[in-house]
C-alpha positions in Angstrom: 0.0 0.0 0.0 1.3 3.4 -0.9 2.8 5.3 1.9 3.5 2.3 4.1 6.9 0.5 4.3 5.5 -2.5 6.2 2.5 -4.7 6.1 -0.5 -3.2 7.8 -2.1 -5.3 10.6 -5.9 -5.4 9.9 -8.3 -6.7 12.5 -11.3 -8.3 10.9 -14.3 -8.2 13.3 -17.1 -10.6 12.4 -20.1 -12.4 13.9 -21.8 -10.3 16.5 -24.9 -10.4 18.7 -27.5 -9.4 16.1 -29.7 -11.6 14.0 -27.4 -11.0 11.1 -24.6 -13.0 12.7 -24.4 -15.5 9.9 -24.4 -12.9 7.2 -21.4 -11.2 8.9 -19.4 -14.5 8.8 -20.1 -14.9 5.1 -19.0 -11.3 4.4 -15.8 -11.9 6.4 -14.8 -14.8 4.1 -15.0 -12.5 1.1 -13.1 -9.7 2.7 -10.5 -12.0 4.1 -9.8 -13.4 0.7 -9.4 -9.9 -0.8 -6.8 -8.7 1.7 -3.4 -9.3 -0.1 -1.1 -11.1 2.3 1.9 -9.2 0.8 0.3 -6.0 2.1 -1.8 -7.0 5.1 -1.5 -9.1 8.3 -5.1 -10.3 9.0 -6.2 -10.7 12.6 -9.7 -12.3 12.6 -11.6 -11.6 15.8 -15.0 -13.3 16.2 -17.9 -12.1 18.4 -20.3 -14.8 19.5 -24.0 -14.5 19.5 -23.7 -14.1 23.3 -21.2 -11.2 22.8 -18.1 -13.0 23.8 -14.9 -12.0 22.0 -12.8 -14.8 20.4 -9.4 -14.8 18.9 -10.4 -16.9 15.9 -7.4 -19.2 15.5 -9.1 -21.5 13.0 -10.0 -18.5 10.8 -6.5 -17.1 11.0 -5.0 -20.4 9.8 -7.5 -20.7 6.9 -6.8 -17.1 5.8 -3.0 -17.6 6.0 -3.2 -20.8 3.9 -4.4 -19.3 0.6 -4.1 -22.7 -1.1 -6.9 -24.0 1.1 -10.5 -23.4 0.3 -12.3 -21.2 2.8 -15.7 -22.3 4.1 -18.9 -20.4 3.4 -18.7 -18.6 6.7 -15.6 -17.7 8.6 -15.2 -20.1 11.6 -15.5 -18.7 15.1 -13.5 -21.3 17.0 -10.6 -20.0 19.0 -9.4 -18.6 22.4 -11.7 -16.4 24.5 -10.5 -12.8 25.0 -10.7 -10.9 28.2 -11.5 -14.0 30.3 -14.8 -14.6 28.6 -16.3 -11.1 29.1 -18.4 -9.2 26.6 -16.0 -6.2 26.7 -12.3 -6.7 25.7 -9.6 -4.5 27.1 -7.8 -1.8 25.0 -4.7 -4.1 24.9 -6.6 -6.1 22.3 -5.6 -3.4 19.7 -2.1 -2.8 21.0 1.3 -4.6 20.6 2.5 -7.5 22.7 0.5 -10.6 23.3 -2.0 -9.6 20.6 0.7 -10.0 17.9 3.8 -12.1 18.1 5.8 -9.4 16.3 4.6 -6.7 18.8 2.8 -4.8 16.0 -0.3 -2.9 17.1 -3.5 -3.0 15.0 -3.4 -0.4 12.2 -7.0 -0.7 11.1 -10.2 -2.5 12.2 -12.7 -3.7 9.6 -16.0 -4.1 11.6 -18.1 -6.5 9.5 -20.8 -6.5 12.1 -24.2 -6.1 10.4 -27.1 -4.9 12.5 -27.3 -3.9 16.2 -24.1 -4.0 18.3 -22.0 -3.5 15.2 -23.6 -1.2 12.6 -25.4 1.1 15.1 -22.5 3.1 16.5 -21.8 0.9 19.5 -18.7 -0.9 18.2 -17.6 2.4 16.6 -17.7 4.1 20.1 -15.5 1.3 21.5 -13.0 1.8 18.7 -13.0 5.5 19.2 -12.2 5.0 22.9 -9.4 2.6 22.0 -8.0 5.1 19.6 -7.7 2.8 16.6 -8.6 3.5 13.0 -11.6 1.7 11.6 -13.4 1.3 8.3 -16.8 3.0 7.8 -18.9 5.7 9.4 -18.4 7.1 12.9 -20.6 6.9 15.9 -23.2 9.4 14.8 -23.5 8.4 11.2 -23.7 4.7 12.1 -26.4 5.3 14.7 -28.4 7.7 12.6 -28.4 5.4 9.5 -29.2 2.3 11.6 -32.3 3.8 13.1 -34.9 3.9 10.3 -37.0 6.5 12.0 -34.2 9.0 12.7 -32.8 8.3 9.2 -36.0 9.2 7.5 -36.4 12.3 9.6 -32.9 13.3 8.3 -34.1 12.7 4.8 -37.1 14.9 5.2 -35.1 17.7 6.8 -32.7 17.7 3.8 -35.5 17.5 1.2 -34.8 13.9 0.1 -37.9 12.1 -0.9 -38.7 9.0 1.2 -41.7 6.7 1.6 -44.4 8.0 4.0 -44.1 6.4 7.4 -45.5 6.2 11.0 -43.2 5.2 13.9 -44.4 3.6 17.1 -43.3 2.1 20.5 -44.9 -0.6 22.6 -47.2 1.8 24.5 -48.5 3.3 21.2 -50.0 0.0 20.1 -53.8 0.1 20.1 -56.9 1.1 18.1 -55.7 4.7 17.6 -52.5 3.5 16.0 -54.3 1.0 13.7 -56.8 3.7 12.7 -53.9 6.2 11.9 -52.1 3.6 9.8 -55.2 2.8 7.8 -56.0 6.5 7.3 -52.6 7.8 6.4 -50.9 4.8 4.8 -53.5 2.2 3.9 -52.9 -1.3 2.7 -50.6 -2.9 1.7 -47.9 -1.5 4.0 -44.7 -2.7 5.5 -44.0 -3.1 9.2 -40.4 -3.2 10.4 -38.3 -3.0 13.5 -36.6 0.4 13.4 -33.1 -1.0 14.1 -32.5 -4.1 12.1 -31.2 -5.0 8.6 -31.3 -7.8 6.0 -35.1 -7.6 6.0 -35.2 -9.4 9.3 -38.6 -8.8 11.0 -40.1 -7.2 8.0 -43.7 -8.0 7.2 -45.9 -7.0 4.3 -49.4 -6.4 5.6 -52.4 -6.5 3.3 -55.3 -6.1 5.8 -56.1 -5.3 9.4 -56.0 -9.0 10.4 -52.3 -9.2 9.7 -51.3 -5.8 11.2 -51.3 -6.7 14.9 -49.1 -9.7 14.4 -46.6 -7.7 12.2 -46.4 -5.0 14.9 -45.8 -7.6 17.6 -43.0 -9.2 15.5 -41.3 -5.9 15.0 -41.4 -5.1 18.7 -39.8 -8.5 19.5 -36.7 -7.3 17.7 -36.6 -3.7 18.7 -38.1 -1.2 21.1 -39.1 1.0 18.2 -41.1 0.1 15.1 -42.0 1.7 11.8 -44.8 1.3 9.3 -44.1 2.4 5.7 -46.3 2.8 2.7 -45.9 0.2 0.0 -44.1 1.8 -3.0 -44.7 0.2 -6.4 -41.4 0.7 -8.2 -38.1 -0.7 -9.3 -35.5 -1.3 -6.5 -32.4 0.6 -7.3 -29.2 0.6 -5.2 -26.1 2.9 -5.4 -22.8 2.5 -3.7 -21.1 5.5 -2.2 -17.3 5.5 -1.5 -15.0 8.2 -0.1 -15.2 11.3 2.0 -13.9 14.3 0.2 -15.8 14.2 -2.0 -17.8 11.0 -1.8 -18.3 9.3 -5.1 -21.4 7.3 -6.3 -21.2 4.1 -8.3 -23.2 3.2 -11.2 -26.7 2.1 -9.9 -27.7 -1.6 -9.7 -31.2 -3.0 -9.7 -32.7 -5.8 -7.5 -35.4 -8.0 -9.0 -36.7 -9.9 -5.9 -37.3 -13.6 -6.3 -40.0 -13.4 -3.6 -42.9 -10.9 -3.1 -40.4 -8.5 -1.7 -36.6 -8.6 -1.0 -36.5 -11.0 1.9 -33.6 -12.3 4.0 -33.7 -15.7 2.2 -33.8 -13.9 -1.1 -30.6 -11.9 -0.1 -28.5 -14.6 1.4 -29.9 -18.2 1.2 -31.7 -19.2 -2.0 -30.2 -16.7 -4.3 -33.4 -16.3 -6.4 -33.1 -12.5 -6.6 -31.6 -11.0 -9.7 -28.8 -8.4 -9.2 -28.5 -6.4 -12.3 -25.6 -4.0 -12.7 -25.6 -1.5 -14.1 -29.3 -0.8 -13.9 -31.1 -0.1 -17.2 -31.6 3.7 -16.7 -31.4 6.6 -19.0 -28.5 9.1 -18.6 -30.7 11.7 -16.8 -32.1 9.1 -14.3 -28.7 7.6 -13.7 -27.3 11.1 -12.9 -30.3 11.9 -10.6 -30.1 8.7 -8.5 -26.3 9.1 -8.0 -26.8 12.7 -6.9 -29.5 11.7 -4.5 -27.3 8.8 -3.1 -24.6 11.3 -2.2 -27.2 13.7 -0.6 -28.5 10.8 1.5 -25.0 9.8 2.5 -24.2 13.4 3.6 -27.6 13.8 5.3 -26.9 10.9 7.6 -23.3 12.0 8.4 -21.8 8.9 6.8 -18.1 8.3 6.2 -16.2 6.2 3.7 -18.9 3.8 2.5 -22.6 3.1 2.3 -25.2 1.5 0.1 -28.2 3.7 -0.6 -31.4 2.0 -1.6 -34.2 3.6 -3.7 -37.5 2.8 -5.1 -38.0 4.2 -8.7 -41.6 5.2 -9.4 -41.5 5.7 -13.1 -44.1 8.2 -14.1 -44.7 9.1 -10.4 -42.4 10.6 -7.8 -39.3 9.3 -9.4 -36.6 8.1 -7.0 -37.7 7.7 -3.4 -34.9 7.0 -0.9 -35.7 4.0 1.3 -32.6 3.7 3.4 -28.8 4.0 3.9 -26.7 1.0 4.9 -23.4 1.9 6.5 -22.0 -1.7 6.6 -23.5 -3.2 3.4 -23.1 -6.9 2.7 -19.7 -7.9 1.3 -20.6 -11.4 0.3 -19.9 -12.7 -3.2 -23.4 -11.9 -4.3 -23.8 -8.5 -2.5 -24.7 -5.4 -4.5 -22.2 -3.0 -2.9 -19.0 -4.6 -4.3 -20.8 -5.6 -7.5 -21.7 -2.0 -8.4 -18.2 -0.8 -7.7 -16.8 -3.5 -9.9 -19.1 -2.3 -12.6 -17.7 1.2 -11.9 -14.1 0.0 -12.5 -13.1 -0.7 -8.9 -12.3 -4.4 -8.2 -13.1 -6.1 -4.9 -9.5 -6.1 -3.7 -9.1 -2.4 -4.7 -12.3 -1.5 -2.9 -11.2 -3.1 0.3 -7.8 -1.5 0.1 -9.4 1.9 -0.6 -11.6 1.5 2.5 -8.5 0.8 4.6 -6.8 3.9 3.3 -9.9 6.0 4.0 -10.0 4.7 7.6 -6.4 5.7 8.2 -6.9 9.1 6.6 -10.0 9.8 8.7 -8.3 8.6 11.9 -5.3 10.9 11.3 -7.6 13.9 10.7 -9.4 13.2 14.0 -6.2 12.8 15.9 -4.8 16.1 14.6 -7.9 17.9 15.7 -8.0 16.2 19.1 -4.3 17.0 19.6 -3.7 13.3 20.5 -0.7 11.3 19.5 -1.1 9.3 16.3 -1.0 5.5 16.2 
């Protein structure tokens, strides 16, 4: 890597406590494969579903042996860190026992989708530890993870988004049902506010299904959201960089199911991922412009995937959400649209590492703290 005379030590954080644990392990395989061993020393650290931190020795051996095929998901087996607690000490990122050569961690890649990874919590830990990390900071991560706050940011910045109603447990009752029917109607979508990969999402077509959908959303999060059903093409754009951020060519999702479900994304592979999307020059320019506006509105850094509905003949592009740690599996849209934009998967990962170091150095200069 330009500007570095030694291999960079990269900590790959994967797994996590959220319902997207398995997705994270699949993403980690692809990223691990992309990190050039001539440039990077990879330190895989797993987080179990219970929140325990594990020095993933089996994963390290597999990543070091490039002649050996990697499994579908990066293995979690290894030594517990911090005596089996859910919060490791700051020495995890420093020299000494963490690395036989005494080299501290240069960059952390947190591939932790969903809560306790994509929502600002792990980012806060890394800020306290004083280590560079890939992706958005605490505020951008938290804002983009919470669908309610994210959509409020869209509205404040004039970015079109589907109509929505948010709720908490004590809001549930006849008045909420009446408001949903009056303002949104059927069909509509009910979701937990803080979750990804379509987990806990229900399409509701009548009053009979609404109560169950709301209950499911509240099982997964304290906050829920009901959105209008938008009839339109599903368009996704990758954003990369900070100054200025760049937008990829857009891609299009054609769901294999009634809507883009978890199984459709990661298990049965029935969805079609089309890149680049078949859009005219004006529409392509517009959706890329809106993607960058959404990225900036949510105070994101380095990377995000921005998802739209395209109402042809209607409102045009309607921004659904921003994902600050998009999927990095072999079939994920984020690396796919960047490949179509001329950035290969290994180049994309390397650029994200560079951006993490640059951002960390900017922050350290402003804080007056010593650089690591």
